[in-house]
N, C-alpha and C positions, 0 to 999 in steps of 0.2 A: 308261768306267770300270763295274763293278757293287755296285753296294752294297746290301749286308743290313740290313734294319734289324728285329732284335730287338723285341722287344714292339712288333709293328707296332696295335695293335688298341684298346693305350691313346693316350690324349691326347698324350704328348708324340713316342710310334713315329706314329702316322699322323701327325699333323702333319708330322713329318721329311717321310715318305713322300711329301706333297702340297707340298713347297717344296723340295726338290732340286733345283736344275738341273744339264740339260748328266748325266744319267746314268740309268743303270738301274737304277732301286730295285727288291729281289727283299722285299717284306713277309713277315713268320714270324711267326705266332702262337705259343701254348702250343702249340695245335693242330700246327706243325711240330717244335716244338724245343722239349725240356726243358731251360733250362739248367742243371738240378742236376747233370743226368746227361751223364756225359761221352761215350760212346760217341755219345747221340741230336746233339751239338753234333757232332763228329765226323765224322757223317755228315749231318748239316745243309752243312756246309762243303764236304766232298765234291762233295755233289750240285750244290751253286749255283755252287762256286769262284769266290769275289768274292774283289773287290780292295782290300774294306775293308767290314769290321763294325765296327755302331752300335747299340749293346746299352740299352735302354730298359728292360728287365723286369727286373723283381726275380725274386731267386732265395727259393725258402722256408727258413722258418729266420729 
């Protein structure tokens, strides 16, 4: 199983990346995906094709 963790450089995201068992974790930071930009999100999902997404990032606003 491939799991994308958005917000991987934050406290919760980095903790999750360390403790998720038996999965391939793909850590994404703000440099990798802008969650307030749908094109950026679609591109990240197309590139990585995750089975699951965990979003720990906060959007602007």
